[in-house]
C-alpha positions in Angstrom: 28.1 5.8 -4.9 28.0 9.6 -4.8 29.6 11.0 -1.6 26.6 13.3 -1.1 24.3 10.2 -0.9 26.4 8.7 1.9 26.8 11.9 3.9 23.1 12.7 3.6 22.3 9.6 5.6 24.9 10.3 8.3 22.4 11.1 11.1 19.4 9.2 9.9 17.0 7.5 12.3 16.2 4.0 11.3 12.5 4.1 11.9 9.4 5.4 10.1 8.9 9.1 10.0 5.2 8.7 10.4 5.5 7.0 13.8 7.9 9.6 15.2 5.3 11.6 17.0 4.8 12.6 20.7 1.0 12.1 20.3 1.2 8.5 19.2 -1.4 6.6 21.2 -0.6 4.0 23.8 -1.5 0.4 22.8 -4.7 -1.0 24.1 -4.5 -3.9 26.5 -4.2 -7.5 25.1 -6.9 -10.0 25.1 -6.8 -12.0 28.4 -10.1 -13.8 28.4 -12.5 -15.7 26.1 -14.8 -13.6 23.9 -17.7 -14.5 21.7 -18.2 -12.3 18.7 -20.4 -11.9 15.7 -17.4 -11.0 13.6 -13.7 -11.4 14.4 -11.1 -9.4 12.5 -7.5 -10.5 12.7 -5.2 -7.5 11.9 -5.3 -3.9 12.9 -4.1 -2.4 9.7 -6.1 -0.4 7.2 -8.1 -3.4 5.9 -9.0 -4.6 9.5 -9.9 -1.1 10.7 -12.0 -0.3 7.6 -13.7 -3.7 7.9 -14.6 -3.1 11.6 -16.0 0.4 10.8 -18.1 -0.7 7.9 -19.4 -3.8 9.7 -20.6 -1.7 12.6 -22.1 0.9 10.3 -24.0 -1.8 8.4 -25.1 -3.6 11.6 -24.7 -1.5 14.7 -25.7 -4.4 17.0 -23.1 -6.7 15.7 -20.4 -7.7 18.2 -17.1 -7.0 16.4 -13.8 -7.9 17.9 -10.4 -7.0 16.4 -7.1 -8.4 17.4 -3.7 -6.9 16.4 -0.4 -8.7 16.8 1.4 -5.5 17.7 0.1 -1.9 17.9 -2.1 -0.2 15.3 0.1 1.5 12.7 3.3 -0.2 13.8 3.0 -2.7 10.9 2.6 -1.9 7.2 0.0 0.8 7.8 2.6 3.1 9.4 5.1 2.6 6.7 3.8 3.5 3.2 4.1 6.7 1.2 0.6 7.6 1.9 -0.7 8.3 -1.7 -4.4 7.7 -2.2 -6.5 7.5 -5.4 -9.7 6.2 -6.9 -8.0 3.1 -8.3 -8.6 -0.2 -6.6 -6.5 -2.0 -9.1 -2.9 -0.6 -9.0 -3.7 1.8 -11.8 -6.0 1.8 -14.9 -3.7 -0.1 -17.2 -3.4 -2.9 -14.7 -7.2 -3.0 -14.4 -7.6 -3.3 -18.1 -4.9 -6.0 -18.2 -6.4 -8.2 -15.5 -10.2 -7.6 -15.5 -11.3 -6.2 -18.9 -14.9 -7.3 -18.3 -15.1 -5.5 -15.0 -13.2 -2.3 -15.8 -16.2 0.0 -16.1 -17.7 -1.2 -12.8 -14.3 -1.1 -11.0 -13.9 2.5 -12.2 -17.3 3.4 -10.7 -16.7 1.5 -7.5 -13.2 3.1 -7.1 -14.7 6.6 -7.3 -17.5 5.6 -4.9 -14.9 4.2 -2.5 -12.9 7.4 -2.4 -16.1 9.4 -1.7 -16.8 7.1 1.2 -13.2 7.4 2.3 -13.4 11.2 2.4 -16.8 11.1 4.0 -15.5 9.0 6.9 -12.7 11.5 7.5 -15.2 14.3 7.6 -17.9 12.6 9.7 -15.5 11.4 12.3 -13.0 14.3 12.4 -10.0 12.3 11.3 -7.2 14.8 10.6 -4.6 12.9 8.7 -3.1 15.9 6.8 -5.1 15.0 3.7 -4.2 17.0 0.6 -6.1 16.5 -2.7 -3.6 17.7 -5.3 -4.0 14.7 -7.6 -1.4 12.2 -9.0 1.5 12.9 -11.3 3.0 10.1 -13.4 6.3 11.2 -14.9 8.5 9.8 -17.7 12.2 9.6 -16.9 13.2 8.5 -20.3 12.2 9.6 -23.8 11.4 6.0 -24.7 8.6 6.1 -22.1 6.7 9.0 -23.6 4.8 6.9 -26.1 3.6 4.6 -23.4 2.6 7.6 -21.3 0.5 8.9 -24.3 -1.3 5.6 -24.4 -1.9 5.7 -20.7 -3.3 9.3 -21.1 -5.7 8.1 -23.8 -6.9 5.3 -21.6 -7.6 7.8 -18.8 -9.7 10.0 -21.1 -11.5 6.9 -22.4 -12.8 6.1 -18.9 -13.7 9.7 -18.0 -10.7 10.7 -15.9 -9.7 14.4 -15.5 -6.2 13.8 -16.8 -3.9 16.2 -18.5 -0.8 15.2 -20.6 2.2 17.4 -19.8 5.1 17.8 -22.2 8.6 18.4 -20.8 8.2 22.1 -20.1 4.8 21.6 -18.6 5.9 18.7 -16.3 8.9 20.6 -15.1 6.7 23.5 -14.3 4.8 21.2 -12.0 7.9 19.6 -10.4 11.4 20.8 -11.1 13.4 17.7 -12.0 15.7 17.7 -15.0 15.0 13.9 -15.3 11.3 14.3 -16.2 10.5 14.3 -19.9 6.7 14.2 -19.8 3.9 13.4 -17.4 0.2 12.8 -16.8 -1.5 14.8 -14.1 -4.6 13.0 -12.9 -6.9 15.5 -11.2 -9.5 13.0 -10.0 -10.0 12.5 -6.3 -6.5 11.6 -5.3 -3.7 13.0 -3.2 -1.8 12.2 0.0 -2.4 11.4 3.7 -0.3 10.9 6.8 -0.8 7.1 7.1 -0.2 6.7 10.8 -2.6 9.6 11.6 -5.1 7.9 9.3 -4.7 4.5 11.1 -5.0 6.0 14.6 -8.0 8.0 13.5 -9.7 4.9 12.1 -8.9 3.1 15.4 -10.6 5.9 17.4 -13.6 5.7 15.0 -13.9 2.0 15.4 -13.8 2.2 19.2 -16.5 5.0 19.1 -18.7 2.7 17.1 -18.4 -0.1 19.7 -15.7 -2.3 18.2 -13.5 -4.1 20.8 -9.9 -3.8 19.9 -7.1 -5.8 21.6 -3.5 -4.9 20.7 -0.4 -7.0 21.4 -2.6 -10.0 20.7 -1.2 -12.5 18.3 -3.1 -15.2 16.5 -1.6 -18.6 17.5 -4.1 -20.9 15.9 -7.4 -20.9 14.0 -9.8 -23.8 13.6 -13.4 -24.9 13.5 -15.3 -25.6 16.7 -18.8 -26.7 15.7 -20.4 -24.0 13.6 -18.0 -21.4 14.7 -14.3 -20.5 14.2 -12.0 -20.4 17.2 -8.9 -18.3 17.3 -6.5 -18.8 20.1 -4.1 -16.1 21.3 -1.4 -16.1 24.0 -3.7 -15.3 26.9 -7.2 -15.8 25.5 -9.4 -16.9 22.6 -12.3 -15.7 20.4 -15.0 -17.6 18.8 -17.1 -16.2 15.9 -19.2 -17.5 13.0 -17.2 -15.2 10.7 -13.5 -14.2 10.6 -11.9 -11.6 8.4 -8.1 -12.2 8.0 -6.7 -8.7 7.4 -3.1 -9.7 7.8 -2.0 -8.6 4.3 1.8 -9.2 3.8 2.0 -10.9 7.2 -0.2 -13.6 5.7 -1.1 -15.3 9.0 -4.2 -17.3 9.6 -3.8 -20.0 7.0 -0.8 -21.6 5.4 -2.4 -21.4 2.0 -2.3 -17.6 1.9 1.5 -17.4 1.2 1.0 -19.5 -2.0 -0.4 -16.4 -3.7 1.1 -13.5 -1.7 4.8 -12.5 -1.7 6.0 -10.2 1.1 8.5 -7.8 -0.6 10.0 -4.8 1.0 9.7 -1.2 0.0 12.4 1.2 1.2 11.6 4.8 2.1 13.5 8.0 3.0 12.2 11.2 4.6 14.2 14.4 4.2 14.5 17.2 6.7 12.0 20.0 6.1 12.8 22.0 2.9 13.5 25.7 3.2 11.4 28.3 1.3 14.3 28.6 -1.2 14.6 24.9 -1.6 10.8 24.6 -2.2 11.0 27.4 -4.8 13.8 25.4 -6.6 11.6 22.4 -7.1 8.2 24.1 -7.6 5.6 21.4 -6.8 3.0 24.0 -5.9 0.1 21.6 -6.5 1.7 19.0 -4.1 0.7 15.9 -6.1 1.7 12.4 -5.3 4.3 11.4 -7.9 5.3 8.1 -9.5 7.9 7.7 -12.2 8.0 5.3 -15.1 11.3 3.5 -14.3 11.2 -0.3 -14.2 12.4 0.0 -10.6 9.8 2.7 -9.8 10.4 5.6 -7.4 7.5 7.5 -5.8 7.4 10.7 -3.7 5.2 13.2 -2.0 5.4 16.2 0.3 4.5 16.2 4.0 2.7 19.0 5.9 6.0 20.5 7.0 7.5 20.2 3.5 9.7 17.1 3.8 9.9 14.9 0.8 9.0 11.3 1.3 10.9 9.3 -1.4 10.4 5.6 -1.8 11.3 2.6 -4.0 14.2 0.2 -4.4 12.3 -3.0 -3.7 13.9 -5.9 -1.8 13.0 -9.5 -0.8 14.2 -11.5 2.2 14.2 -15.3 2.3 10.8 -16.7 3.2 9.4 -13.2 2.9 10.2 -12.2 6.5 8.3 -9.1 7.6 10.6 -8.4 10.6 11.4 -4.7 11.0 15.0 -5.7 11.6 15.4 -6.4 7.8 17.0 -3.5 6.0 18.3 -2.0 9.2 21.8 -1.3 7.7 22.0 2.3 6.5 24.0 1.3 3.5 20.9 -0.4 2.1 19.4 3.1 1.6 22.4 4.6 -0.2 21.1 3.7 -3.8 17.8 5.2 -2.9 19.5 8.4 -1.7 21.5 8.5 -4.9 18.3 8.2 -6.9 16.9 11.1 -4.9 19.8 13.4 -5.8 19.7 12.3 -9.4 16.0 13.5 -9.4 16.7 16.7 -7.5 20.3 17.8 -8.0 19.5 21.3 -6.8 18.9 19.8 -3.4 22.5 18.6 -2.9 23.3 19.0 0.8 19.8 18.1 2.0 19.9 15.5 4.8 17.6 12.6 5.4 16.1 12.3 8.9 14.4 8.9 8.7 14.9 5.7 6.7 12.8 2.6 6.9 11.3 -0.3 5.0 7.9 -1.8 5.0 6.3 -5.0 3.8 4.2 -5.0 0.6 1.7 -7.9 0.0 2.5 -8.5 -3.7 0.2 -10.7 -5.9 0.2 -11.3 -9.6 -3.0 -9.3 -10.1 -1.4 -6.4 -8.3 -4.6 -5.7 -6.3 -6.6 -7.1 -3.5 -8.0 -10.6 -3.8 -10.1 -12.8 -1.5 -9.2 -16.3 -0.3 -12.0 -18.4 1.3 -11.4 -21.0 4.0 -13.4 -23.2 6.3 -16.5 -23.3 4.0 -16.5 -19.5 3.6 -16.5 -18.8 7.3 -13.0 -17.3 7.0 -12.0 -14.8 4.3 -8.5 -13.4 3.7 -8.3 -10.0 2.0 -4.9 -8.9 0.8 -2.4 -8.6 -2.1 -2.8 -4.8 -2.6 0.7 -4.7 -4.0 1.6 -1.3 -2.5 -1.7 0.5 -3.3 -3.8 -0.3 -0.3 -4.0 2.9 1.7 -7.4 3.8 0.1 -8.2 0.5 -1.7 -8.2 -1.3 1.6 -11.6 0.3 2.4 -13.0 -1.3 -0.8 -11.2 -4.6 -0.1 -12.7 -4.8 3.4 -16.2 -4.0 2.0 -16.1 -6.8 -0.5 -14.7 -9.2 2.1 -17.6 -8.5 4.4 -20.1 -9.1 1.6 -18.4 -12.5 0.9 -18.5 -13.4 4.6 -22.2 -12.4 4.9 -23.0 -14.5 1.8 -24.5 -11.3 0.2 -25.1 -11.8 -3.5 -24.2 -8.2 -4.4 -23.2 -7.1 -7.9 -19.8 -6.4 -6.5 -19.3 -9.9 -5.0 -20.2 -11.5 -8.4 -17.5 -9.7 -10.3 -14.5 -11.6 -11.6 -12.5 -9.3 -9.4 -14.2 -10.8 -6.3 -14.2 -14.4 -7.4 -10.9 -15.0 -9.2 -7.6 -15.6 -7.5 -4.1 -14.5 -8.5 -1.6 -17.0 -9.7 0.3 -19.3 -7.4 3.9 -18.2 -6.8 6.7 -20.8 -6.6 7.8 -21.8 -3.1 11.2 -21.3 -1.4 14.0 -21.5 -2.3 12.9 -20.9 -5.9 10.9 -17.8 -4.8 14.0 -16.3 -3.2 16.3 -17.1 -6.2 13.7 -15.7 -8.6 13.3 -12.6 -6.5 17.1 -11.9 -6.4 17.4 -12.1 -10.2 14.3 -10.0 -10.7 15.4 -7.3 -8.3 18.8 -7.1 -10.0 17.1 -6.9 -13.4 14.8 -4.2 -12.1 17.8 -2.2 -10.8 19.6 -2.3 -14.1 17.0 -2.7 -16.9 16.5 0.9 -17.7 20.2 1.5 -17.7 21.6 -1.6 -19.5 18.8 -3.6 -21.0 20.2 -6.8 -22.4 19.1 -10.1 -20.9 17.2 -8.2 -18.2 14.4 -7.2 -20.5 13.7 -10.9 -21.5 13.8 -11.9 -17.9 11.3 -9.3 -16.9 9.1 -10.4 -19.8 9.2 -13.9 -18.4 8.2 -12.7 -14.9 5.4 -10.7 -16.6 4.2 -13.9 -18.2 3.8 -15.3 -14.7 1.4 -12.4 -14.0 3.6 -9.7 -12.6 3.4 -6.7 -15.0 7.1 -5.7 -15.0 8.1 -5.4 -18.6 
């Protein structure tokens, strides 16, 4: 391990940068009584908040109650990189792989979703530091350039504003000696401050009349006559329809975890870059960036010119989502080393925050919908790390399913098919450990790791 990687973490705070704000709102009081609602939403992350807002916009008189186990943005919604795009399917190649019959409609719906996303920010005055510089996918190995050309052709085929960048052009966009080529997608995409987005959506939902109860954990869920009853520590809610927006936390029904794996994404935030340091890396268009390594890294700039740098996936036994996982600073040393490999000109820069967050991974690498209790309960999750903007779309489809609406969207294979079942513990943990090791070393060493990743891909996860 490089010494610079270790010293760069010497004074790091082990909590999300996004939540380290003096203006973070106080949690709302917990539920302490019985409520009847027309719609109950379990989970105050992006899916739950978007579901509450869209439900009230469609039916202003509907009584919508939302319960959140902790505080809004303290779960997964306060921990991602904050890159947003028109894709609802973890990228165009994945959409073609999983739903070739739906691809044209999913492309249209993804663009429509982003317009609705932006309109909500504008209509309700949500300042989440949104920047619309596009997305940059960069090749870190010459062997990846051919695949990047194919990806670019696919973007053009489906009408994307995408530009292929050779080595000189990509390094003019972002100054890393590692980058051999790139695709700059200029469609509606960019970056947001995820916690400010979540808190803004919370304010919007409250302004529309949604009742929100924080620090209110779901203890049990069951049918009582024609309604669903959810019990919490100090109260209960009954409703004819329930949206389970628990994502990687997968609470509400034991069947959810059969198709969702809670993996962990590790993230670092640097101190603000000086003007000289910013000049050294370029990045004037401030795109969200993904690289093509098997163990992918992603990055983006913040409003005050910090670099958020993420990747290095991990898995804890039974998919625990406890924030205490990954609390050892040594866990982040490989990620810090990857950062300085990417930007050697920034040697000496220090990291201020390190954290990890749960990702609800599924074999389709996109949101899916599980139906329970004769369709009265719908789980929406499995975004696989691409849910900041796609969660609005996922919530919308889930509401259509709960309402029994026979919309064109709810008839898509996307809305009706389920991802593959994932093996249970302890096989899940064992497989994850081998896979994470293979991901860490595949680009560097190859060997047996490539066949193993192809085997995992055959199960549905596109890793090879």
